[in-house]
C-alpha positions as CSV (number, residue, x, y, z in Angstrom):
1,M,-29.4,-7.7,27.2
2,K,-30.5,-6.8,23.6
3,F,-28.9,-3.4,24.1
4,L,-25.5,-4.9,25.1
5,L,-24.9,-6.9,22.0
6,P,-24.9,-4.0,19.5
7,L,-22.8,-2.0,22.0
8,F,-20.3,-4.8,22.2
9,A,-20.2,-5.1,18.4
10,F,-19.6,-1.4,18.0
11,F,-16.7,-1.3,20.5
12,S,-15.2,-4.4,19.0
13,L,-15.2,-2.9,15.5
14,S,-13.8,0.4,16.8
15,S,-11.1,-1.5,18.6
16,F,-10.3,-3.6,15.5
17,A,-10.0,-0.4,13.3
18,Q,-7.6,1.2,15.8
19,D,-5.4,-2.0,15.9
20,S,-5.3,-2.0,12.1
21,V,-4.2,1.7,12.0
22,S,-1.6,1.0,14.7
23,N,-0.3,-2.0,12.9
24,V,0.1,-0.1,9.6
25,R,1.9,2.7,11.4
26,A,4.1,0.3,13.3
27,I,5.0,-1.6,10.1
28,L,6.1,1.5,8.4
29,T,7.8,3.3,11.2
30,E,9.6,0.3,12.5
31,A,10.9,-0.8,9.1
32,D,14.6,-0.9,8.3
33,S,13.9,1.0,5.1
34,V,10.9,2.1,2.9
35,I,11.0,2.9,-0.7
36,I,8.3,4.2,-3.1
37,V,8.6,3.4,-6.7
38,R,6.8,4.1,-10.0
39,H,6.9,1.0,-12.2
40,E,5.9,-0.2,-15.6
41,T,2.5,-1.7,-16.2
42,L,2.5,-5.2,-14.8
43,L,0.0,-6.8,-17.2
44,V,1.2,-6.9,-20.8
45,P,-1.5,-7.8,-23.3
46,G,-0.6,-10.6,-25.6
47,K,-0.8,-10.3,-29.4
48,P,-4.1,-11.6,-30.9
49,G,-4.5,-15.2,-30.0
50,R,-1.7,-15.0,-27.4
51,A,-2.0,-14.9,-23.6
52,S,-1.1,-11.8,-21.6
53,T,2.0,-11.8,-19.6
54,K,2.4,-10.5,-16.0
55,K,5.5,-8.9,-14.7
56,E,6.4,-9.6,-11.1
57,I,6.8,-6.9,-8.4
58,I,9.2,-9.2,-6.4
59,I,11.7,-11.7,-7.7
60,D,13.6,-13.9,-5.4
61,G,12.5,-11.9,-2.3
62,K,13.8,-8.6,-3.8
63,P,12.2,-5.8,-5.8
64,N,12.1,-6.3,-9.5
65,Y,14.3,-3.4,-10.4
66,A,13.9,-4.1,-14.1
67,I,10.4,-2.7,-14.0
68,I,11.1,0.3,-11.8
69,L,11.0,3.7,-13.6
70,E,11.5,5.9,-10.5
71,L,12.6,5.2,-7.0
72,H,12.6,7.2,-3.8
73,K,14.1,6.0,-0.5
74,L,12.2,7.6,2.3
75,D,13.9,9.2,5.4
76,H,12.3,8.9,8.8
77,K,10.3,12.1,8.5
78,S,8.9,11.0,5.2
79,I,8.0,7.5,6.6
80,D,6.1,9.2,9.4
81,S,4.3,11.4,6.9
82,L,3.4,8.4,4.8
83,A,2.1,6.4,7.8
84,F,0.0,9.4,8.7
85,I,-1.4,9.8,5.2
86,L,-2.3,6.1,4.8
87,T,-4.0,5.8,8.2
88,K,-5.6,9.2,8.8
89,E,-9.4,9.4,9.1
90,S,-10.9,11.7,6.5
91,N,-14.1,13.7,6.6
92,D,-13.5,14.9,3.0
93,D,-15.7,13.8,0.1
94,I,-14.6,10.5,-1.4
95,T,-12.8,10.9,-4.7
96,I,-13.1,7.9,-7.0
97,M,-10.2,7.3,-9.2
98,N,-10.4,4.9,-12.2
99,C,-7.2,3.2,-11.4
100,F,-7.4,-0.5,-12.3
101,V,-3.7,-0.9,-13.0
102,P,-1.5,0.3,-10.2
103,H,1.8,1.9,-11.1
104,H,3.2,2.6,-7.7
105,T,4.6,0.3,-5.0
106,I,5.7,0.9,-1.4
107,Y,8.4,-1.6,-0.5
108,I,8.9,-2.2,3.2
109,F,12.2,-3.9,4.3
110,K,12.4,-5.3,7.8
111,N,14.8,-8.0,9.1
112,E,15.7,-9.2,5.6
113,T,11.9,-9.6,4.8
114,L,10.3,-7.6,2.0
115,S,6.6,-6.6,2.1
116,Y,4.8,-4.2,-0.2
117,F,1.7,-2.3,-1.2
118,D,0.9,-1.9,-4.9
119,L,-1.4,1.1,-5.4
120,C,-2.2,4.2,-7.3
121,F,-1.2,7.7,-6.4
122,G,-3.1,10.4,-8.2
123,G,-3.2,14.2,-8.2
124,S,-6.3,16.2,-7.6
125,S,-7.8,18.0,-10.5
């Protein structure tokens, strides 16, 4: 019986991870449209003695186009590629990026609902 509990836990975690991967892929591939943007810094430091201000990614259920610097609407092939990139398992070494202020957003449109990921994309050196 002691052997079955760890085995059950292992298969439960594996099953959960597969569901998460499937969900992310489904969300992207079943979207009405997906756009990737590069945007301004969202946190603007205040002057001395003043509070910082935060710019919003979404305003009234729509992207805040005022902060967007670059925008790319993805075709189906690009959405499939993005889904693969975001959900693939990697045996590569982990590269740690010092990105504490994301400047990229993936907007996902589905049935008049907007979802998003705010993240950093970086090149390899």
